[in-house]
C-alpha positions in Angstrom: 111.2 125.0 102.2 109.7 122.0 100.7 112.6 121.6 98.1 115.0 121.4 101.2 112.7 119.0 103.2 112.5 116.3 100.0 115.6 117.1 99.3 117.3 115.8 102.8 115.6 112.8 102.7 116.9 111.4 99.3 120.5 109.8 100.0 122.2 107.4 97.0 121.9 104.5 99.9 118.4 105.1 100.8 114.8 104.1 99.1 112.2 106.6 100.1 108.3 106.8 99.5 106.4 109.9 100.0 102.7 108.9 100.2 99.6 109.7 101.5 97.4 106.7 103.5 94.3 107.1 102.2 96.2 106.7 98.3 95.6 102.8 97.0 98.8 103.1 95.1 100.6 104.2 98.0 99.6 101.3 100.1 101.0 99.1 96.5 103.6 101.1 96.6 104.5 100.3 100.3 103.7 96.8 100.2 105.6 96.0 97.4 109.2 97.9 99.1 107.8 95.6 102.6 108.4 92.4 100.9 112.4 93.0 100.8 115.0 93.0 103.8 116.4 96.6 104.1 119.2 97.4 106.2 118.6 99.6 109.2 117.5 103.2 108.1 117.4 102.4 104.1 114.0 102.6 104.0 111.5 105.6 105.0 108.0 105.9 104.2 106.8 109.9 104.5 103.3 110.6 104.8 102.7 114.5 103.2 98.9 114.4 104.0 99.3 116.1 107.4 101.9 118.8 106.3 101.2 122.7 105.8 103.7 122.4 102.6 102.0 119.4 101.2 101.0 121.3 98.0 104.5 122.5 97.4 106.1 119.1 97.7 104.0 117.7 95.3 104.9 121.1 93.0 108.6 120.0 93.6 107.9 116.2 92.6 106.3 117.6 89.4 109.5 119.6 88.9 111.6 117.2 88.8 109.9 113.8 88.3 107.2 115.2 86.1 104.8 114.2 87.8 102.9 115.4 91.2 101.0 112.9 92.6 102.0 110.5 95.0 103.4 107.7 95.9 106.4 109.4 94.4 109.3 106.5 94.8 113.5 107.1 95.3 116.0 104.9 95.0 118.9 106.9 95.7 118.1 109.6 94.5 116.7 108.7 91.1 112.5 108.7 91.6 111.7 105.4 89.6 107.8 106.6 89.9 104.7 105.7 91.5 102.7 102.5 92.8 102.4 100.5 89.1 106.0 101.7 88.4 107.3 99.8 91.9 104.9 96.4 91.2 106.3 96.5 87.8 109.4 96.6 88.5 109.1 93.8 91.4 107.6 91.6 88.9 109.8 92.0 86.3 112.7 90.9 88.8 114.6 94.4 88.0 113.5 96.0 91.6 115.8 94.0 93.8 118.8 94.4 91.5 118.2 98.1 91.7 117.9 98.0 95.7 121.1 95.9 95.5 123.0 98.2 93.8 122.6 100.9 96.4 123.6 98.6 99.3 120.1 99.1 100.5 119.1 95.3 101.0 120.5 93.6 104.3 
């Protein structure tokens, strides 16, 4: 069920941030992504903290990304990492290119 939940959220032209609101790295990732002008429906923030299957979701993250932690940021179906990774991609100008390449930006 957790795997299906994650997989249904990942689409080629969408950015998805799985997060817990109390996590400072999640806040960082959300702030970085919020700077960009996304087309409607192409950015989704998913709070997993209140879910019964939160642990299973994180186990699935470990299986597909090599890390169990949040945030997990997906551009299309590719995980680009967590908060520090997204901030670094933004700082070096690579994030905008990734978002543009999937057609997520206005």
